[in-house]
C-alpha positions in Angstrom: 36.1 5.4 -48.7 33.0 6.4 -46.6 32.9 5.7 -42.9 29.5 5.1 -41.4 28.8 6.5 -38.0 26.1 5.0 -35.8 24.0 7.5 -33.9 24.0 6.4 -30.3 20.6 7.9 -29.8 19.0 5.2 -31.9 21.1 2.3 -30.7 19.2 -0.8 -29.6 18.8 -1.8 -25.9 19.5 -5.3 -24.9 16.8 -7.5 -23.3 18.8 -7.6 -20.1 18.9 -3.9 -19.8 15.1 -3.7 -20.5 14.4 -6.2 -17.7 16.8 -4.5 -15.2 15.2 -1.2 -15.8 11.9 -2.4 -14.4 11.7 -1.1 -10.8 9.9 -4.2 -9.6 12.4 -6.9 -10.8 14.2 -7.1 -7.5 11.0 -7.5 -5.5 9.8 -10.1 -7.9 12.9 -12.2 -7.5 12.8 -11.8 -3.7 9.1 -12.8 -3.6 9.8 -16.0 -5.5 12.8 -16.9 -3.2 10.8 -16.2 0.0 7.8 -18.2 -1.2 10.1 -21.2 -2.1 11.9 -21.0 1.2 8.8 -21.1 3.4 7.0 -23.6 1.1 9.8 -26.0 1.6 10.6 -25.4 5.3 7.0 -25.5 6.6 4.1 -27.8 6.0 1.4 -25.2 6.2 2.7 -22.2 4.3 1.8 -23.3 0.8 -1.5 -25.0 1.7 -4.8 -23.3 0.8 -5.4 -22.4 4.4 -1.9 -21.0 4.8 -2.0 -19.0 1.6 -5.4 -17.5 2.7 -3.8 -16.1 5.8 -0.7 -14.4 4.3 -2.7 -13.2 1.3 -5.2 -11.5 3.6 -2.4 -9.9 5.6 -0.6 -8.7 2.5 -3.7 -7.2 0.8 -4.4 -4.4 3.2 -0.7 -3.5 3.5 -0.5 -3.7 -0.3 -3.3 -1.3 -0.9 -1.6 1.3 1.2 1.8 0.5 -0.2 0.7 1.1 -3.7 -0.8 4.5 -2.8 2.3 5.4 -0.8 4.4 4.3 -3.8 2.6 6.8 -6.1 3.2 9.5 -3.6 6.9 8.6 -3.2 7.3 8.6 -7.0 5.9 12.1 -6.8 8.6 13.0 -4.4 6.7 13.1 -1.1 5.9 11.1 2.0 2.8 10.6 4.2 3.2 9.5 7.8 -0.5 10.0 8.5 -1.6 7.2 6.3 -1.9 4.6 9.0 -3.8 6.8 11.4 -6.4 7.5 8.7 -7.4 3.9 8.5 -8.4 3.9 12.2 -9.9 7.4 11.9 -12.3 6.5 9.1 -13.4 3.3 10.7 -14.2 5.1 13.9 -16.2 7.7 12.1 -18.4 5.1 10.5 -18.7 3.2 13.8 -19.7 6.3 15.9 -22.1 7.7 13.3 -24.0 4.4 12.9 -24.0 3.0 16.4 -24.3 6.2 18.4 -26.2 8.6 16.1 -28.2 6.1 13.9 -26.9 7.4 10.6 -27.4 5.2 7.6 -24.4 3.0 7.1 -23.8 4.0 3.5 -24.1 7.7 4.4 -21.6 7.2 7.2 -19.2 5.5 4.7 -19.5 8.5 2.4 -18.9 10.9 5.2 -15.8 9.1 6.3 -14.5 9.1 2.7 -15.1 12.9 2.5 -13.2 13.5 5.7 -10.3 11.3 4.6 -10.0 13.2 1.3 -10.2 16.4 3.2 -7.3 15.4 5.4 -5.3 14.4 2.3 -6.1 17.8 0.7 -5.0 19.7 3.8 -1.7 17.7 3.8 -1.1 18.5 0.2 -2.0 22.2 0.4 0.1 22.7 3.5 3.1 21.0 1.9 2.8 23.0 -1.3 1.9 26.4 0.2 4.4 26.4 3.0 7.3 24.5 1.4 7.7 22.5 4.5 8.9 18.8 4.1 6.0 16.4 3.8 7.6 14.3 6.5 7.0 17.1 9.0 3.6 18.1 7.9 2.2 14.6 7.8 3.9 13.7 11.1 1.9 16.5 12.6 -1.3 15.3 11.0 -0.5 11.8 12.4 -0.5 13.1 15.9 -3.6 15.1 15.4 -5.5 12.1 14.1 -4.2 9.8 16.8 -5.4 12.3 19.4 -8.8 12.5 17.8 -9.0 8.7 17.6 -8.2 8.3 21.3 -9.4 11.3 23.2 -12.3 12.2 20.8 -13.7 8.7 20.7 -13.5 8.4 24.5 -15.2 11.8 24.9 -18.1 10.8 22.6 -18.8 7.2 23.7 -16.7 6.7 26.8 -14.5 4.0 25.4 -11.8 3.7 22.7 -13.3 0.9 20.6 -16.4 0.4 18.5 -18.2 -2.9 18.8 -21.6 -4.3 17.7 -21.4 -3.1 14.1 -23.0 -6.3 12.9 -26.3 -5.1 14.5 -26.4 -1.9 12.4 -29.0 -1.9 9.6 -27.6 -2.6 6.1 -24.4 -3.9 7.7 -24.6 -7.1 5.6 -24.7 -5.0 2.4 -21.6 -3.2 3.3 -19.9 -6.4 4.4 -20.6 -8.0 1.0 -18.5 -5.2 -0.6 -15.7 -4.8 1.9 -15.7 -7.9 4.1 -16.9 -10.9 2.0 -15.0 -14.1 1.2 -14.8 -16.2 -1.9 -14.0 -19.9 -1.2 -12.2 -21.9 -3.8 -12.1 -25.7 -3.2 -9.1 -27.9 -4.0 -10.9 -31.2 -3.2 -9.7 -32.6 -6.5 -6.2 -32.9 -5.0 -6.8 -35.4 -2.1 -3.9 -36.6 -0.2 -1.7 -33.6 -1.0 -0.9 -30.5 1.0 -3.0 -28.6 -1.5 -6.2 -30.4 -0.5 -8.6 -27.9 1.1 -10.3 -24.6 0.7 -8.6 -21.3 -0.3 -10.5 -18.4 1.2 -9.9 -15.3 -0.8 -11.0 -12.2 1.1 -12.5 -9.1 -0.5 -9.4 -7.2 0.4 -7.4 -9.3 -2.0 -9.6 -8.3 -4.9 -9.5 -4.7 -3.9 -5.7 -5.0 -3.7 -5.4 -6.4 -7.2 -7.8 -3.7 -8.5 -5.9 -0.8 -6.9 -2.6 -2.2 -8.2 -4.0 -2.5 -11.7 -5.5 1.0 -11.8 -2.3 2.6 -10.3 -0.2 0.8 -12.9 -2.4 1.9 -15.7 -2.3 5.5 -14.5 1.5 5.5 -14.2 2.3 3.9 -17.5 -0.6 4.8 -19.8 -1.9 8.3 -18.8 -0.7 11.9 -18.8 -1.3 12.0 -15.1 1.3 9.2 -14.7 3.8 11.3 -16.7 3.0 14.2 -14.3 3.7 12.1 -11.3 7.1 11.0 -12.5 8.0 14.5 -13.6 7.1 16.2 -10.3 9.0 13.7 -8.4 12.1 13.6 -10.6 12.4 17.3 -11.4 9.7 19.5 -9.9 11.0 22.8 -11.1 11.6 21.7 -14.6 8.1 20.1 -14.6 6.5 23.4 -13.6 8.4 25.2 -16.4 7.0 22.9 -19.1 3.5 23.3 -17.9 2.9 20.4 -15.5 0.3 21.2 -12.9 2.6 20.5 -9.9 0.2 21.8 -7.2 -2.8 19.8 -8.5 -0.7 16.7 -9.0 0.8 16.6 -5.6 -2.4 17.5 -3.7 -4.1 14.8 -5.7 -1.4 12.3 -4.6 -2.0 13.1 -1.0 -5.7 12.7 -1.4 -5.1 9.4 -3.1 -3.1 8.1 -0.1 -5.8 9.3 2.2 -8.5 7.6 0.0 -6.5 4.4 0.2 -6.4 4.8 4.0 -10.2 5.1 4.0 -10.5 1.9 1.9 -8.3 -0.1 4.2 -10.3 1.3 7.2 -13.5 0.0 5.6 -12.0 -3.4 4.8 -10.8 -3.8 8.4 -14.1 -2.6 9.8 -16.3 -4.9 7.8 -14.2 -7.9 8.1 -14.1 -7.8 11.9 -17.2 -5.7 12.8 -15.1 -3.8 15.3 -12.5 -1.0 15.2 -9.9 0.1 17.8 -8.7 3.7 18.3 -5.1 2.5 17.6 -6.0 0.7 14.3 -3.4 1.4 11.7 -1.0 3.3 14.0 2.6 2.1 13.5 2.0 0.8 10.0 3.3 4.0 8.3 6.9 2.9 7.9 5.8 -0.6 6.8 4.1 1.0 3.8 7.2 3.0 2.9 9.4 -0.1 3.3 7.1 -2.1 1.0 7.3 0.7 -1.6 11.1 0.9 -1.4 11.4 -2.9 -1.6 9.3 -2.6 -4.7 11.7 -0.3 -6.4 10.7 3.3 -5.3 13.6 5.7 -4.7 13.5 7.8 -1.6 14.4 10.8 -3.8 11.3 10.4 -6.0 10.8 10.1 -9.8 11.2 6.4 -10.0 9.1 3.4 -8.9 6.4 1.0 -9.6 2.9 0.2 -8.3 3.4 -3.5 -9.1 6.7 -3.4 -7.2 5.0 -1.9 -4.1 2.4 -4.7 -4.3 5.1 -7.3 -4.4 6.8 -5.6 -1.5 3.6 -6.0 0.5 3.4 -9.6 -0.6 6.9 -10.2 0.7 5.9 -8.7 4.0 2.8 -10.8 4.2 4.6 -14.0 3.4 7.4 -13.3 5.9 5.2 -12.2 8.7 3.1 -15.4 8.5 6.0 -17.7 7.4 7.8 -16.8 10.7 4.8 -17.9 12.6 4.4 -21.2 10.7 8.2 -21.8 11.2 7.8 -21.5 15.0 10.3 -18.6 15.2 10.1 -15.7 17.6 7.7 -13.2 15.9 10.0 -10.3 17.0 12.4 -11.3 14.2 10.0 -9.7 11.8 11.2 -6.3 12.8 14.8 -7.3 12.2 13.8 -8.7 8.8 12.1 -5.4 7.9 15.3 -3.5 8.7 17.4 -5.9 6.6 14.9 -5.8 3.8 14.9 -2.0 3.7 18.7 -1.8 3.6 19.0 -4.6 1.0 16.3 -3.0 -1.2 18.1 0.4 -1.2 21.4 -1.2 -2.2 19.8 -3.5 -4.7 17.8 -0.7 -6.3 21.0 1.3 -6.7 22.9 -1.6 -8.2 20.1 -2.4 -10.6 19.9 1.1 -11.8 23.6 1.3 -12.5 23.6 -2.1 -14.2 20.7 -1.0 -16.4 22.6 2.1 -17.4 25.6 0.2 -18.5 24.0 -3.0 -20.0 23.6 -2.8 -23.8 
């Protein structure tokens, strides 16, 4: 009698295991729960006007969270990401209002400087072997000093105003600061009656998330990102360009900081020297909530975008509920701890579910 042995390498995986293996599943469930809670508990949250507000807040956080998620999957951190948003905005403001440079040329100069900062971060980390946490923390303080002392030395103040009077400002605003209005007048008498204002930053957020997801899941570069974060030495041994991949990730984060800086600048026509400062850990929290592991090699761009959506909904939902806004910080701490525990539980459950 012949006994058939099933090769465990070709055994099928259950649908539950496939779902649980997705890094963003926890953030997706949490986002649904939070939306339902505030939609029921407040009258404004789920209205077009309310949604316009929390979507706008989530979008700029989301762009940075997606870029930070890519870097975290690659096994590194960037604490200078927030300072770059203010730095790039100030560069454009000073070059156009004080030195008369064409606004598009100033935008390109600020992009070049941002990418240079990202490249320096990446090269220092790779060449010195120092933790990226320390290297980018140093860059953060350098940029913060330039934003404050440098701006004050050049123009005598720490804020740029009057950008709307700069030639071709309207052109740049149409790209970075415009708004699309969607009317819901066909639903009179309901809370959904009104206009939904979708800011340009929301479209940029969706585009960045889509491109990042495609890179991670459909390209060789995505495989490199996962491999350098999960097992850098092994990746190097099989021919993965570790140096180029990690420097590219730092430049990507800096480029995202430039984009957010432009979105903030051209939506308000002003920029402060402290713009973006203090947001660094929020980006990391959103990425972790979205499924990224602190140890690298695992995560999702969609998950990071959902983490930013959660942050945007909670930050505005607290206001609509009439709560003390200081509770947002407490929520961020709880959200981070819960995300770490949930991610670990999901991974273990996915490994055992068949």
